C-alpha positions, 0 to 999 in steps of 0.5 A: 534281888541281889545279883547285879551285872557283875554277877551275871557276867562272872557266871555267864548268865547270857549264853542260852538267852542272849541280851537284846539291843534296844531295837531288837527288844522293841521288835521282840515285844511287838511280835508279842503284841506289846506295843512299845517304842524307843521313845517309850522305853526312854521315858520309862527310864527317865521316870526311873521305873524300867531300865535295860539290863546293861548299857555299853559305850563303844570306844573308838579304835584305829584300824590298819588299812591296806589299799590297792593300786587304784586307791580302793581299800582292799582289806583291814589288817587289824587293830593298831596296838598302843605300842605298835608302829605303823607307817601305813594308813589308819581308819577310826571306827567304833569297837565291837562288843559282845557278851563273852565273860572275859571280854565283858569283864574288861569292859565293865572294869573300864567303865565302858559297860554298866547298869543304867540304874546305877547312873543318872539319866542320860538323854538317848539323843546323846547315844549318837555322835555327830555322824549319827553313828551309835556310840552307846547301846542298851541291852535288855533281857528277853524276859523283861517283856513280861515286866514291860507288859505289866507296866504298859497295862497298868499305865494305860487309862480307860479311853474317853470317846470323842462324843463324850469328850465333846460334851464336857465343859471346861470345868469337867475337863479340868477336873478329869485332867487333875484326876489323871495327873494325880493317878499317874503320879501315884502310879509312878511313885509306887513303881519307883519305890516298890518296883514293877510286878514281874520284875523279879520273875524277869531277873530270876529267869535270866539267872537260871536260863542257862540251866532250864531254858532249853528244857522249855524249848521242846516238843515234849519229846526233845529239847532245843539248845541254841548256843552262840558261835563264840561259845562253841566249847560251852557244853550244856550237859556239862553245865547241868552236871555242875549246876548248884541250885542251892548256891544259886538260890542263896545268891538270889536272896529269895524265900522258897515261898516267894519262888512258889508264888512267883511261879503260880503268878506267871502260870496264871497270867500265861493262861490269862493272855493266851488265846489258845489256852484250851489248846495248851496240851496240844501245842506243847507237842508242836515243834519249837520252830512252828510255835515261833510262828505264832503271833501276838498274845499267843506268842507272848503266852509261849514266853510266859509258859517258858518262864513258869516252867523254868521257875517250876523246874528250879523249885522242884530241884530245890525242894523235890516237890512238883508244882502244878503246870498251867493246865493242872491244879491241886485238886485235878491232874491229867492222870485223873483223866488219862490214867495213871502213868500215861503222861510219863509215856509221851507216845501214849499221851500224844496218841490219846491227845490227838484222838481228842482232836481227831488228828491221829493219822493212824488207820481205824481199819486195815483191809487186807486183800489178796492182790492188786485187783482187790486193792484197786477196786474196793476203794473204787466201789466205796467211792462210786456207790457210797461216796466214801473215800477210804483215806478219809474214813481211815481205811488202809489197804494192805495187799498180800500179793498172793495167798501165801503171805497169809497162810505162811508155811504150815510147819512154822506159822501154825495160825498163819503169818498174819496172826501177830499182825492182827493181834498187834493192830487190835491192841492198837485199836485198829480193826484188821478186816481180811478178804480172801479167796478160798485157796490152800489152807485159808479156811483152816487158818481162819478157824484157828485164828478165830479160836486163838487167844490174844497174846496181849489181852488174855480176856479176848481172842485174836479176832472175830469170825466176821473180820475174816471173809473167805469167798465160797469159791473166789471173788469172781464166782461169788459176785458175778454171773457167768455171762458177766465173766464171759463178756469181760474176758471177751473184751480183754481178748481184744477180739481174738476170742469170744468166750462162751457162757458154758466155758465159764460155767464149766470153770465154776463147776470144776472149781477146787481150792487147790486147783489154781485159777481156772479162768486164767487157764481157760484164757491162756488156752483160748487166746494163745500167747496172752495171759489174763490180767486179774486186775484188768478183769476185776476192773471190768467186772466192778465196772458192771456193778457200778453201771448197773447200780446207777440204774437199779439200787437193788444191785447194791444189795445183791452182790456180796462184795457190796455188802462187805464194803458196807460192813467195812465202812460201818466198822471204820466209822464206829471205831472211835479211838480211845482218849483215856487208858480206861476207855482203851482197856474197856474197848479191848475187853468189849469183844469188839476186836476179838470174841471174849475168852470163856471163863473156865468153870 
């Protein structure tokens, strides 16, 4: 590969992916389950088979020092220039180095920065002075972990157990040692002549990292651009606009077929090392920071996935052709499964994907109730009688806080204020189930909603009749006896009045949808200065259902509200969320969310 260290410095190809010092590189590799050490890296360099990207020698500089009255150093006043006179104290220390274009060019020209492969091997012990201070440092590319992985994997030989080794005689051991020596010599000679597998990919990825690496640092919806503080004026968007992929490709000196083979090789190996390969799709949507918390081979795979994607993007910019990502092949694409265009719609794609893993937190059923009492008691009843938690079942409760929120204004909301709400959630495959008292225009609006065609799917209506339950009178009279209601109201009066069966029966008899709540009126008349709390009344009445059901299973089937809870639980359990566009469309047209619209003859 043509580009050398000077090319990398001139083009600042280390901004997005800075080089790592030796210790940083060792730590980086170990985090990815690539077991290496300074000693091993030194040995590989000595064998001329694996080198750092760059090496620097820190020169000593003189620092002007200011001391306080008690003799302690209080501050550094800067570097003493050659032509500057200074009468104060001086302190010697090694200069600091960082990869910044003009700074690095000066060091390169002075011979203080160089490519290790361009000079004879030097023992790493000499990198430290007499005081054990580091005077020479090596730098590696993060992508060289891929090269090192191949080198270590290929240099290892099959282990020999102690039991077998113990049984070998001297001749066996000598023969085995000779074969190992011949094998090692052949391997090392091959690497010295031909290079290491993965070396080209590591160099190329470093060269194109400024342009493509941020795109790989993504949760599939946004990208993460990280720039060193001393490059605060550097702009990635501007860099991308000025990027000349053809010129860079010509500088590299690689054929387009070689680039394609390189991408395919890295993609295959990423899948091979990845213990979470089958979760590749899902992990792509995970935040970059959380992916960094992966360990071992799973983390190494993320590095390889970044490399293959960079190569894939580079190839597309050069040719206009999209290569296959690791989870696709020439004869299978994700669109074949999800449906045409789904992958380009990130939200829809994530919806179908999380449905496969049962991770989609959206509601499977929305239960719309009239007030606080129902909102509190329906989940309680489901838990106490059937051991079913609404949140676990995917059931969400929407409290209308009054019937007016459903009926709306007659002139403005022809079908009621919830028509669009129901239609939209049914489009999203969330059932909307409504339970209301028979008040105002509720019965008429229910009939209109059941007949209304969906605005999203002309082949179905907005909803089904069984998804809007209207009590014959109200929740109290439809589910509880006059005795139970009278007893509950008496308890709520706290001894101020004993309600009679006949009084409650009279309220039931006189019930009219437009008359308002007669029980509240009765309570106010009999218990002066106190109002009946409907949530407290329902709490006590539902307590009767729970206590009686523990003694008799028949009560579970006698009460209409219990039957409704059963229906809601069943509907939620049966509402399997779609994992493809085709399944979603078939569900919409199945009549499950709204009766089919009759075809005109």
